[in-house]
C-alpha positions in Angstrom: -73.6 -54.7 121.7 -74.7 -53.1 124.9 -78.8 -53.1 125.3 -80.3 -50.5 123.5 -82.2 -49.2 126.8 -78.7 -48.2 127.9 -77.5 -46.4 124.7 -76.9 -42.6 125.3 -76.9 -39.7 122.6 -72.9 -38.8 122.4 -74.2 -35.5 121.9 -76.7 -34.8 125.0 -75.6 -37.7 127.0 -78.9 -38.7 127.0 -80.6 -42.2 126.8 -81.6 -42.7 123.2 -85.1 -42.8 122.4 -86.7 -45.7 120.6 -89.7 -45.7 118.1 -91.9 -47.3 121.0 -91.0 -44.0 123.2 -93.0 -42.0 120.4 -95.9 -44.3 120.8 -99.3 -42.5 122.1 -100.0 -43.9 125.8 -102.5 -46.8 126.1 -105.9 -46.1 127.0 -106.5 -47.7 130.1 -109.3 -50.2 129.5 -112.4 -51.1 131.7 -111.9 -54.2 134.1 -114.5 -56.5 132.6 -115.1 -58.1 136.3 -115.5 -54.4 138.2 -118.1 -53.8 135.1 -120.0 -56.6 135.7 -120.2 -56.1 139.5 -121.1 -52.0 138.6 -123.8 -53.6 136.2 -125.5 -56.0 138.7 -125.4 -53.8 141.7 -127.1 -50.9 139.5 -129.6 -52.9 138.1 -131.5 -52.3 141.6 -132.1 -48.8 140.3 -134.5 -50.1 137.8 -137.3 -50.3 140.8 -137.4 -46.6 141.4 -137.1 -45.8 137.5 -140.0 -48.3 136.9 -142.3 -46.8 139.6 -142.0 -43.6 138.2 -142.8 -44.4 134.6 -145.2 -46.7 135.2 -147.0 -44.5 137.8 -147.1 -41.6 135.4 -149.8 -44.1 133.1 -151.3 -46.1 135.8 -152.6 -43.2 137.6 -155.0 -42.2 134.6 -156.5 -45.5 135.0 -156.7 -45.4 138.6 -158.2 -42.6 139.2 -160.9 -43.5 136.5 -161.5 -46.8 138.5 -161.2 -45.9 141.9 -162.8 -42.6 141.4 -160.3 -40.4 143.1 -159.5 -36.8 143.6 -156.3 -34.7 141.9 -155.3 -34.4 145.6 -155.5 -38.0 146.2 -153.6 -38.9 142.8 -150.8 -35.9 143.8 -150.6 -38.2 147.1 -150.7 -41.5 145.2 -147.8 -40.4 143.0 -145.3 -39.0 145.2 -145.9 -40.4 148.4 -143.5 -43.6 147.5 -140.8 -40.7 147.5 -141.6 -39.8 151.4 -141.8 -44.0 152.2 -138.3 -44.1 150.6 -137.0 -42.3 153.5 -137.0 -45.1 155.9 -135.2 -47.7 153.5 -132.5 -44.9 152.5 -132.0 -44.0 156.3 -132.2 -47.5 157.3 -129.8 -48.9 154.5 -126.7 -46.9 155.6 -126.5 -48.6 159.2 -128.0 -51.9 157.6 -125.0 -52.3 155.1 -122.2 -51.7 157.7 -123.8 -53.9 159.5 -124.6 -57.1 157.3 -122.8 -55.8 154.0 -123.7 -54.1 150.8 -124.5 -57.3 148.7 -127.0 -58.6 151.2 -128.5 -54.9 151.5 -129.3 -55.1 148.0 -130.8 -58.5 148.3 -133.1 -57.5 151.3 -133.9 -54.1 148.8 -135.4 -56.4 146.4 -137.2 -58.8 148.6 -139.1 -55.7 150.5 -139.9 -54.3 146.9 -141.0 -57.5 145.8 -143.4 -57.6 148.5 -144.6 -54.0 147.9 -145.4 -54.9 143.9 -147.6 -57.7 144.7 -149.7 -55.8 147.5 -150.0 -52.9 144.9 -150.8 -55.3 141.8 -153.7 -56.9 144.2 -155.0 -53.5 145.6 -158.7 -53.6 146.0 -159.3 -49.7 147.0 -157.2 -46.7 147.7 -156.2 -47.7 151.0 -154.9 -51.0 150.1 -153.0 -49.2 147.4 -151.3 -46.9 149.9 -150.2 -49.8 151.9 -148.6 -51.4 148.9 -146.6 -48.0 148.1 -145.4 -48.0 151.7 -143.7 -51.3 151.4 -142.4 -50.8 147.8 -141.0 -47.6 148.8 -138.9 -48.7 151.6 -137.4 -51.1 149.4 -136.6 -48.6 146.7 -135.2 -46.6 149.4 -132.7 -49.2 150.6 -131.9 -49.9 146.6 -131.2 -45.8 145.8 -128.5 -45.8 148.8 -126.7 -49.1 148.2 -126.6 -49.2 144.4 -124.1 -46.1 144.3 -122.0 -46.9 147.3 -121.3 -50.2 146.2 -120.2 -49.3 142.8 -118.3 -46.3 144.0 -116.2 -48.8 146.1 -115.7 -51.7 143.6 -114.6 -49.3 140.8 -111.0 -48.3 140.0 -110.1 -44.8 139.9 -109.7 -44.8 136.2 -113.2 -45.8 135.3 -115.1 -45.1 138.7 -117.3 -41.9 136.8 -118.3 -44.1 133.9 -119.1 -47.3 136.4 -120.9 -45.2 139.3 -123.1 -43.6 136.4 -124.9 -46.7 136.0 -127.6 -46.5 138.8 -128.7 -43.2 137.0 -128.6 -45.3 133.8 -130.6 -47.9 135.1 -133.3 -45.4 136.8 -133.8 -44.3 133.2 -133.9 -47.5 131.8 -136.7 -48.5 134.6 -138.6 -45.3 133.4 -138.6 -46.3 129.9 -139.5 -49.7 130.7 -142.7 -48.2 133.0 -143.4 -45.8 129.7 -143.4 -49.2 127.8 -145.9 -51.3 130.4 -148.1 -48.1 130.5 -148.8 -48.2 126.4 -148.7 -52.2 126.8 -151.4 -52.8 129.4 -153.4 -49.7 128.5 -155.4 -51.8 126.1 -156.9 -54.1 128.8 -160.0 -53.4 130.9 -159.4 -50.5 133.1 -159.7 -52.3 136.5 -157.2 -54.9 135.1 -154.8 -52.6 132.9 -152.9 -50.4 136.1 -153.0 -53.7 138.2 -150.8 -55.4 135.9 -148.8 -52.0 135.3 -147.9 -52.1 138.9 -147.8 -55.9 139.4 -145.1 -56.7 137.0 -142.8 -54.8 138.8 -142.7 -57.8 140.8 -140.6 -59.9 138.4 -137.4 -58.2 138.0 -136.9 -57.9 141.7 -137.2 -61.4 142.0 -134.5 -62.0 138.9 -132.2 -59.3 140.8 -132.6 -60.8 144.3 -131.2 -64.1 142.8 -128.5 -62.7 140.5 -126.8 -60.5 143.0 -125.9 -63.1 145.4 -123.0 -64.0 142.9 -121.6 -60.5 143.2 -118.3 -60.1 145.7 -119.0 -58.2 148.8 -117.3 -54.4 148.3 -113.6 -54.8 149.3 -114.0 -51.6 151.4 -116.5 -53.1 153.6 -114.2 -56.4 153.8 -111.4 -54.3 155.0 -113.8 -52.5 157.8 -114.4 -55.6 159.0 -111.1 -56.9 159.2 -111.2 -59.3 156.2 -108.1 -58.2 154.5 -107.6 -61.3 152.5 -110.9 -61.4 151.2 -110.6 -57.8 150.4 -107.5 -58.5 148.7 -108.9 -61.1 146.4 -111.7 -58.9 145.2 -109.1 -55.9 144.5 -107.2 -58.2 142.4 -110.0 -59.0 140.1 -111.4 -55.3 140.0 -108.0 -53.6 139.5 -106.1 -53.3 136.1 -102.5 -54.6 137.7 -101.3 -56.4 141.1 -99.7 -53.2 141.8 -102.9 -51.2 141.3 -104.5 -53.7 143.9 -101.7 -53.2 146.4 -101.9 -49.7 146.3 -105.8 -49.5 146.6 -105.5 -52.0 149.9 -103.2 -49.8 151.4 -105.3 -46.7 150.9 -108.0 -48.3 152.1 -106.3 -49.8 155.3 -105.1 -46.3 155.8 -108.9 -44.7 155.5 -109.9 -47.6 157.6 -107.5 -47.0 160.6 -106.0 -50.5 160.0 -102.0 -50.5 160.3 -100.0 -50.7 157.3 -98.0 -53.5 158.6 -101.2 -55.5 159.4 -100.7 -58.4 156.6 -103.0 -61.4 158.1 -106.0 -62.7 156.2 -108.0 -61.6 159.2 -107.7 -58.9 161.7 -109.3 -57.4 164.9 -111.2 -54.4 163.1 -111.2 -50.9 164.7 -114.2 -50.2 166.7 -114.9 -47.0 164.9 -115.3 -49.0 161.6 -118.5 -50.7 163.2 -120.3 -47.6 162.7 -120.0 -45.9 166.1 -119.5 -42.5 166.2 -120.5 -41.8 162.5 -123.0 -39.5 163.0 -121.2 -37.3 165.8 -118.4 -36.6 162.9 -120.8 -35.9 160.2 -123.2 -33.5 162.5 -121.4 -32.7 166.0 -117.9 -32.4 165.3 -117.2 -32.4 161.6 -114.0 -31.5 160.3 -113.6 -28.7 157.8 -113.6 -30.9 154.7 -116.1 -33.3 155.9 -118.5 -30.3 156.4 -117.9 -28.9 152.9 -118.4 -32.9 151.4 -121.6 -33.1 153.4 -122.9 -29.4 152.5 -121.9 -30.3 148.7 -123.8 -33.9 148.7 -126.9 -32.3 150.7 -127.1 -29.4 148.4 -126.5 -31.4 145.0 -129.5 -34.1 145.9 -131.9 -31.5 146.6 -131.0 -29.3 143.5 -131.3 -32.8 141.2 -135.1 -33.2 142.1 -136.2 -29.3 143.0 -135.2 -28.4 139.6 -138.7 -30.7 138.5 -137.3 -33.5 136.7 -139.8 -35.9 138.4 -142.6 -33.4 137.8 -141.8 -34.0 134.2 -141.4 -37.9 134.0 -143.9 -38.3 136.4 -146.8 -35.8 135.1 -145.5 -35.8 131.4 -149.0 -37.0 130.1 -150.8 -34.1 131.9 -148.1 -31.7 130.6 -148.5 -32.7 126.9 -152.3 -32.6 127.4 -151.4 -28.8 128.7 -149.5 -28.3 125.4 -152.6 -29.5 123.3 -152.2 -33.3 123.0 -155.9 -34.9 124.1 -155.7 -38.2 122.8 -154.6 -40.6 125.1 -152.5 -43.2 123.0 -150.4 -40.2 121.5 -149.8 -38.7 124.8 -148.5 -42.2 125.9 -146.3 -42.4 122.8 -144.8 -39.1 123.8 -143.9 -40.2 127.5 -142.1 -42.9 125.6 -140.4 -40.5 123.8 -139.5 -38.9 126.8 -138.2 -42.3 128.3 -136.0 -42.7 125.3 -134.6 -39.4 125.5 -133.4 -39.6 129.0 -131.9 -43.1 128.3 -129.9 -42.2 125.2 -128.4 -39.3 126.7 -127.6 -41.1 130.2 -125.8 -43.7 128.2 -124.0 -40.7 126.3 -122.9 -39.3 129.8 -121.5 -42.5 131.1 -118.8 -42.1 128.0 -117.7 -38.7 128.9 -117.8 -38.5 132.6 -114.0 -40.0 132.8 -113.2 -38.1 130.0 -114.3 -34.7 130.0 -115.0 -34.7 134.1 -117.6 -33.9 136.4 -117.8 -30.1 136.9 -117.9 -29.5 132.8 -120.6 -31.9 132.3 -122.7 -30.4 135.5 -122.4 -26.8 134.3 -123.3 -27.7 131.0 -126.1 -29.7 132.0 -127.7 -27.2 134.6 -127.3 -24.2 131.8 -129.2 -26.0 129.3 -132.1 -27.0 131.6 -132.3 -23.4 132.8 -132.8 -22.5 128.8 -135.2 -25.2 127.9 -137.4 -24.7 131.0 -137.6 -20.7 130.6 -138.7 -21.8 127.0 -141.0 -24.3 128.0 -142.7 -22.0 130.2 -143.2 -19.2 127.7 -144.7 -21.5 125.2 -147.1 -23.2 127.7 -148.0 -19.8 128.8 -149.0 -19.0 125.4 -150.8 -22.0 124.6 -152.6 -21.5 128.0 -153.7 -17.9 127.4 -154.9 -18.8 123.9 -158.3 -20.0 122.7 -157.3 -21.6 119.3 -154.7 -24.1 118.9 -151.0 -22.8 118.4 -149.4 -25.5 116.6 -145.7 -24.2 116.7 -146.1 -23.6 120.4 -147.3 -27.2 120.9 -144.6 -28.7 118.8 -141.9 -26.3 120.7 -143.3 -27.3 123.9 -142.8 -31.0 123.4 -139.2 -30.2 121.8 -138.6 -28.5 125.2 -139.5 -31.1 127.4 -137.4 -33.7 125.5 -134.4 -31.3 125.7 -135.0 -30.5 129.3 -134.9 -34.6 130.1 -131.9 -34.6 127.3 -129.8 -32.1 129.3 -130.9 -33.3 132.8 -129.8 -37.0 131.8 -126.0 -35.4 130.4 -125.1 -34.2 133.5 -127.1 -33.5 136.5 -128.4 -36.8 136.9 -125.3 -39.1 136.5 -123.1 -36.7 138.3 -124.9 -36.3 141.3 -124.8 -40.1 142.0 -121.3 -40.4 140.7 -120.2 -37.3 142.7 -121.6 -37.7 146.1 -120.7 -41.7 146.1 -117.2 -40.9 145.6 -116.6 -37.6 147.8 -117.1 -38.9 151.5 -114.6 -40.4 153.5 -114.6 -44.5 153.9 -116.4 -44.5 157.3 -118.8 -41.8 156.6 -119.7 -43.1 153.3 -122.6 -45.2 153.8 -124.6 -42.9 156.3 -123.4 -40.1 154.1 -124.8 -41.2 151.1 -128.2 -42.7 153.0 -128.7 -38.9 154.1 -128.3 -37.1 150.9 -130.6 -39.9 149.1 -133.3 -38.9 152.1 -133.1 -35.6 150.9 -133.7 -36.3 147.5 -136.6 -38.3 147.9 -138.0 -35.8 150.4 -137.4 -33.0 147.8 -138.8 -35.4 145.0 -141.9 -36.1 147.3 -142.8 -32.8 147.6 -142.6 -31.9 144.3 -144.5 -34.9 142.9 -147.2 -34.5 145.5 -148.1 -30.7 144.8 -147.5 -30.4 141.4 -150.7 -30.5 140.1 -151.7 -28.1 142.9 -148.8 -25.8 142.1 -149.7 -25.3 138.4 -153.4 -24.6 139.3 -152.1 -21.8 141.3 -149.5 -20.0 139.5 -150.4 -21.6 135.7 -148.5 -24.4 134.1 -146.1 -21.9 132.7 -145.3 -20.5 136.0 -144.8 -23.7 137.4 -141.9 -24.1 135.1 -140.7 -20.1 135.6 -140.0 -21.5 139.1 -138.3 -24.3 138.2 -136.0 -22.4 136.0 -135.1 -20.0 138.8 -134.1 -23.2 140.9 -131.6 -24.4 138.4 -130.3 -20.9 137.9 -129.4 -21.2 141.8 -128.0 -24.8 141.2 -125.8 -23.2 138.3 -124.1 -20.7 141.0 -123.8 -23.5 143.5 -122.1 -25.8 141.4 -119.7 -23.1 140.1 -118.5 -22.0 143.1 -118.7 -25.1 145.5 -118.2 -28.3 143.8 -114.5 -29.0 143.0 -113.4 -31.4 140.3 -113.2 -35.1 141.4 -112.2 -36.9 138.2 -109.1 -39.2 138.0 -108.9 -39.0 142.0 -108.5 -42.3 144.3 -111.6 -42.5 146.7 -109.2 -42.0 149.6 -107.5 -38.9 148.3 -111.0 -37.1 148.0 -110.7 -35.5 151.5 -107.9 -33.3 150.3 -110.1 -31.8 147.8 -112.3 -30.1 149.8 -112.4 -28.2 153.3 -113.1 -24.5 151.9 -116.4 -23.7 150.7 -115.0 -20.6 149.2 -112.4 -22.4 147.3 -114.0 -20.8 143.7 -114.9 -17.6 144.8 -113.1 -14.7 143.1 -110.0 -13.2 145.3 -109.4 -16.6 146.7 -106.2 -18.5 146.0 -106.1 -22.1 145.3 -103.4 -24.0 147.3 -102.4 -27.4 146.4 -99.4 -29.8 148.3 -98.4 -32.7 146.4 -96.4 -35.9 147.3 -93.7 -37.6 145.5 -96.6 -39.5 143.5 -98.1 -37.0 142.4 -101.2 -37.1 144.6 -103.0 -33.9 145.7 -102.8 -33.8 149.7 -104.7 -30.4 150.3 -106.8 -28.6 148.2 -107.6 -25.2 149.7 -108.5 -21.5 149.5 -106.2 -19.2 150.8 -107.7 -15.4 151.3 -104.1 -13.6 151.0 -103.6 -12.0 147.7 
């Protein structure tokens, strides 16, 4: 009897189908090794989250202890974001030089020093020195975590794994809020020092644990270490075939001949960082220009919509909403941190199922609605002498709804999207520039929010954030193509025409024999 697979239907001439043929396709399981690497790398993002969360409460006691003004409070709270610029800008070149893994270790060492300085600060100037050092460490960590995670992750689960940096930022924020509440019972001059100094503990643990991580396979290929890269790809891929395909794609992107099979080869000079800035700024291709604009503006809009103002100044916002008890204000901030963490965890499960664009557009739409309602309720409270309980309750609900919508899309999608769209040789520096823009924007918002709401009222500030979110929605709809399921080396084909989604422009794709999209552009011909 012939094998069942070779049997044919006598009428149709087609192979007979077995019961197995009707089984649903098996779901791709997340690679455990890649998952572990992504978690370890992304925990570095806890540093920024903890600093944002803990500073929201610590400034209450710092202001009382050091007798500083509101302007000094703004500078203290927001200046770390500007100091991050030094770290994030240096991290791109550093990671291309010493590798992604050792750059993470460096970030932990720098933040450790900053946390110790802040914990032992005796005056405002000393505290600002600590903020400066810690900011450099945070800048390094923010840039390198999403790059490493994107480079080590297989395409099937890259959205899930690349969202981890944002997850751990939210975990850090929650830990910062809890730390505020825990140490608020100490004497004023001790409480805020413990709040800030405790941040040194996780940096020690993370700095040691990161040493067990493998190096990024894409960085190893850029250094000509093909044998080491292949071993890591074998561990982080779903199959041997997928590992070989990923290696071939990376070699192609790095400019290494396909027939180069030695374990160690001489890497092309362009992979050692030369010419990157020229390709980004002076002579970018249409696709690189599109990628760069998408990345820069997405990072800008992420912060310009006011998320750090809400997270960093939540006790003041709740006070403006009519809550005067310090313990209740701190408990409300913990609710903010819990909500952010819960919804970011939900987002990680949806990124590879729903896609980047649907989550982002839904997120920004919800942010607009919640910001408008929050602006209305705070305006009513601000203009009414008596306490309006329904407005107070609705204000708290809208703060929680705003952070929930942000965390379901705008927060994680920005990190995932920007870390995956740059070509290999431009990725580290491209992401570092984006993070620099993000930190500058966050710094400006953080350092001016108190002055802003004093100038245009607290309600007016949130109407302004709602207007920025509306611009974000238009930008995301027309400029950002979907990247779900694409290999990193295929991303460049999705970009090239900023008007790809405008009415009247016809989308055009070319697909190779394996179903990969080679070109994704817009043709103005009707």
